[in-house]
N, C-alpha and C positions, 0 to 999 in steps of 0.2 A: 168492496174492493178498496175504498179509501183507507180503511183501517189496515188492510194488508200492505199497501204501498208505503204507508207510514212505518209500519213494523219492519218492512224490508230495509228501509233506509236506516233505521236505528240499528239493525243487525249489522249493516255495513259499517256504520260509525264505530260500533263496539269492536268489530273485527279489525278495522284499521288501527284503532288504538292499541290493541293487543299486539298486532304484527309489527307496528312501527316501534313499539317499545323494545322488541327483539331485533329491530333493524332487518326485518324480513320484507323488504319493499317489493320483491318480486311476486309475493303472494297476493298483494293487494289489487293489482291491476285486473286479474281475472275476476275478482269479486266485484270490482267497479263495473266491468263489462256486463256482468250478470244483472246488476241493478239497472243499468241502462236498457238492457234487453227486456227486463220485467216492466220497466216504465213504458217503453215505446211499443213493444209487441204484445203486451198484455194489458196494462192499465189503460193506456190511451186507446188501443184498439177496441177494448170492451166498453169504453165510455165515450165513444165518438159522438153519440147522440146527445149526451149530457153536455159535452164540451162545446158542441156546435149550437146548443140551444134549440134542439129539435122541438117541433110543435107538440103540444100535449104535456110537456114536462114543466114542473113548477119552477118559478124563478129561483126559489131558495135552493132547490136541488142543483140547478145549473150553476149557481154561484158557489155552492159547496165544492162541486167538481173543479171549477176554475181555481178556487182558492187552494184546493189540495194539489193541483198540478203546479201552481206557483211555488208553494212551500217545498214540494219535493224537488223541483228544478233548482231552487235556491240552495237547498241542502246539498244536492249532488254536485253542483258547480263548485261549491266551497270544498267539498271532499276531494274533487278531482284536481284542484289547483296545484298541489305539490307534485302531481304526476304528469299532468298535461298543462303546463303553465301558459303556453301561448294560446291554446284553444280557449281555456276558461277566461283569459283576459279579454278576449273578443266579446264575450257575453256579459261582462260586468265592467262597464266603463267607469273610470275613476279608480281603477285597480282593485282586483279581487283581494289583493294582499293587504289591504287595509282592514279586512275582515278576518275574524278568527274561524278556525274549523269548528263547526257546530258541535256542542257537547251532546253526549248520549242522554236521551230522555227515557228513563226506565218506564214511565207510565204509558209509553207508546208501544212497548213490546207486546206481542200477542202470538206466542208460539202455536196456539191452536189454529188461528186463522192462517198462519204461514204453512202449517201442515196440510190444511184443507186445500189451499191454493196449489201447493205442490202436487197433491193428488189430482186436482182438476187439470193442471198442466200436463201431467203424465198421460191422462186419458186422451186429451186433445191431441197430443203428439202421436200417440199410437193410432188414433183415428185418422190422422192425416196420412200416416204411413200406409194404412189399409186402403185409403182412397187412391194413393199414388200407385199401389200395386195393381189396382184395377183400372188405372188411368181415368179416374172419374174426377172431374173438376169440382172444386168446392162450391161452385155456383150451381151445380146440379143437385137438387134436393133429393134426399133418400128417406126411406120410411123409418128405419129404426137402428139403434145401436145398443148392444148388450155389453154391460160391464160386469166381469166376474172377478171377485176378489174376496178377502176376508171381511168380517163384520165391521171392523174399525175403518178400513179403507172405504167401504160402501157408505158408512155413516158420514164420513168426511165429504164424499162426493154428493150425497143426496141433496143438500141445500143449494148446490151449485149446478144442478142438472140443466137448468135453463141456459146457463152460459155454454155448457157443452153442446146442447142442442143447437144453439144459434151459431156457434163457431164451426161446427161440423156439418151444419145445414141438414139436420135430421129432424123428423117430426117427433120422435119418441126416444127417450133414453131409459132403458130398464136396468135394474141392478139385481144381481143374484149371487149367492155363494155356491151354487151347484156347479160342479164341473166333473164330467165323466172322464175317467182315465182308463185306458186299456193296456198300457205298456207293462205295468206291474199290478195285476189285479189284487195281489195280497196287501198292497199298501193303500191306506185310506188317503183321502184328499188332505186331511189335517196333518197326517204324517209327512206327506210330501212338502207341505208348506213349512212344517217345522224343520225339515231337512234344508230348505232354502235359507232359513235363518241360522241354524246351527252348523251347517256345512258338513254334517255327518248323520248317519242313520244305520240302524241295525236291521239286516234282512236275513232271516234264516240263521240267526246266531252269528253272522259275520258283519263286522262293522265296516261300512263304506263311507269314504269321505267324498268331497266335492269332485275329486279327480276320477272316482270310480263310477259315479252315477250322474248322468246328464238327463234332465227333464226336457222333453220335447213335446209340445202340444200340437196336435193335428186335428182337423175336422173329421167327423165320422166317415168311414169307408165301408163299401159293401164287401161281400165275400171274395170278390176278385181283386180287391185292393184298390179299386177306383172310388173316387168321391161320388157320393150319391147326388141325385138331382137337387135334393134339398140343401145339402151342404155346399153345392156350387153357388147358392144364393149368398153365402156368407164369406167374408174375408176376415181372417184372424190376424191379430197383431198383439204381441205380448212382451212383458219383461218378467222379472222374478216375482213381482208383487201383484200384477193384474193382467187379465186377459180381456181384450176388446174384440167383439164380433160385430162387424158392420154388414148390415143387410144391403148388398150391392145390386139387388134386382131392381130394374126400372119399374115404376108404378105410374100408370097414365094419369092418375089423379094428382100427381105431384108436378106434372109438366108445367102447369100454369105458374107455379111458384118459381120455377127456373126461368121461364120467359119474363116474368115480372122483374126478377133480379137483373136480367140482361137489359131490360128497358131502363131501369134505374142506373145501371152502369153506364149506358150510352149517354143518358141525359147528364149525368155528373161530369163525364168527359167533355161534353159540349159546354157546360157551364164553365169548366176550367179553361177551355180554349177561348171563351168569350171574356175571360178575365174577371168573372164574378166571384164574390166571396159568399160564404154560406148564409150571411144575413141579407143578401140582396134578393128582393122579392121579384119574381118574374112570372108571367104566364107561360105554360109549357103546352105546345100544340103539336099534333102529329098528323101526317098523311100516310096512307098505305101506298107504296110504290110498286112492290111486287109481293104477291101472296099466293104462291103455287099450292101451298098446303091448306089454303082457305082457313087460316087462323081467325077465330072470332075475336078481334081486338076490342070491340065494343063490350062484349061480355067480360073479357079479361080486365079491362079498365074499371068496369063497374064492380066486379067481385073483389078487386084489389085496391079499391079507392082509398081505404084507410092506410094501407101500406105505402102507397104513393104519396099521400099527404104527410106521413111521418118522416119519410126519407127524403122527399124532394121539396117539402114545404110548399107545395102547390098541387093543384089538380092537373091531371093529364087529360087534355081535351082535344077533340078533332078540330082541325084547322077550319075556321069559317071560310066560306066561299068568297073569292075576291081578294084574299090576302096575298101579297107578293113581298119578296125580300126587299124591294125598293121602298116599301112603306116605312115611314119614319120610326114606327114603334118596334119594328122587327130588329132585334139585336144580332141574331145569328141564325142561319138556317143551314142544315146539312142532312145528307142521307146517311143512314147507318144500317148495316146488315146484322140481322139476328138469325143466323143460320140461313134458311131459304127465304125468310121474311125480311123485306127491306122497307124501312120506314123513313120518312122525312120529318125531322124534328125542327121546331121553331121555338126560339126564346123571344118572348115579346115583352117589352117594358111595361110595367104597371103604371098607368096614368095616375 
């Protein structure tokens, strides 16, 4: 992703140069906003562990991520200066206008990685739409996601499947070119895809353009026109190039993952409320206040120990007997609800 964000910045600089030579200033701002979105909602979001120096990552990898972020921010601020002069001046004391707009560096262009990242972004966006339709939070883990498209698109997605799985919180991402169609049985899947590119197709000797034929994808139905029980498991989302099928059925074996994510979320909020920064080391302790569903927290903590260590930089441990908030080492103590389960979390200073 470091290569991608560098390439995206160079594409911005090249676009700016071309548009400003033609004095088309109004076209540059949307492109600037796209780069900012790519930086904040994609690069930083996907590299939070590297940027925060999460446990288990090498020092060199962490330093590379921080160096990349600095160089990209420094480039973007200089590119933004002609369009948002007062905002950029805040972030570069001594005046941003003593600096030149950075030149385009041809060696940083990488059209292939930009195409692959665009494909990954499309799949993730469609997956989010599918979750929203079923009102399923991203914190709730799901079993699988199927991506259906042509060979080139799937080849682009294949090395990035882990990012898709992490962002959409699914255990497995499968890729396939197979797609059954019943609306026009005489047309092959390849012919329909070609129609989407060429905007025209010949059926029975009659040429149809994009206004004559609309392709609508639906999940399989039974003879009565109702969706089958199997198809009700899946939520479809698609555009012209790709179909995404999300397995929306709840799986009991995934519930631990959802609860572990909720625990991490509550602890991170508590750390923020206590004014801690990611590099501050603390002990994290918990008590069970209410547990009507008899959740086995000891088993959860033990089975997800590595996850808690990597995300919280500390072990999650039961509170020893006799510890009170008045004790000098306790930084903050609060009760947090995780559905029907209520836990009391404590942040304790490391001696």
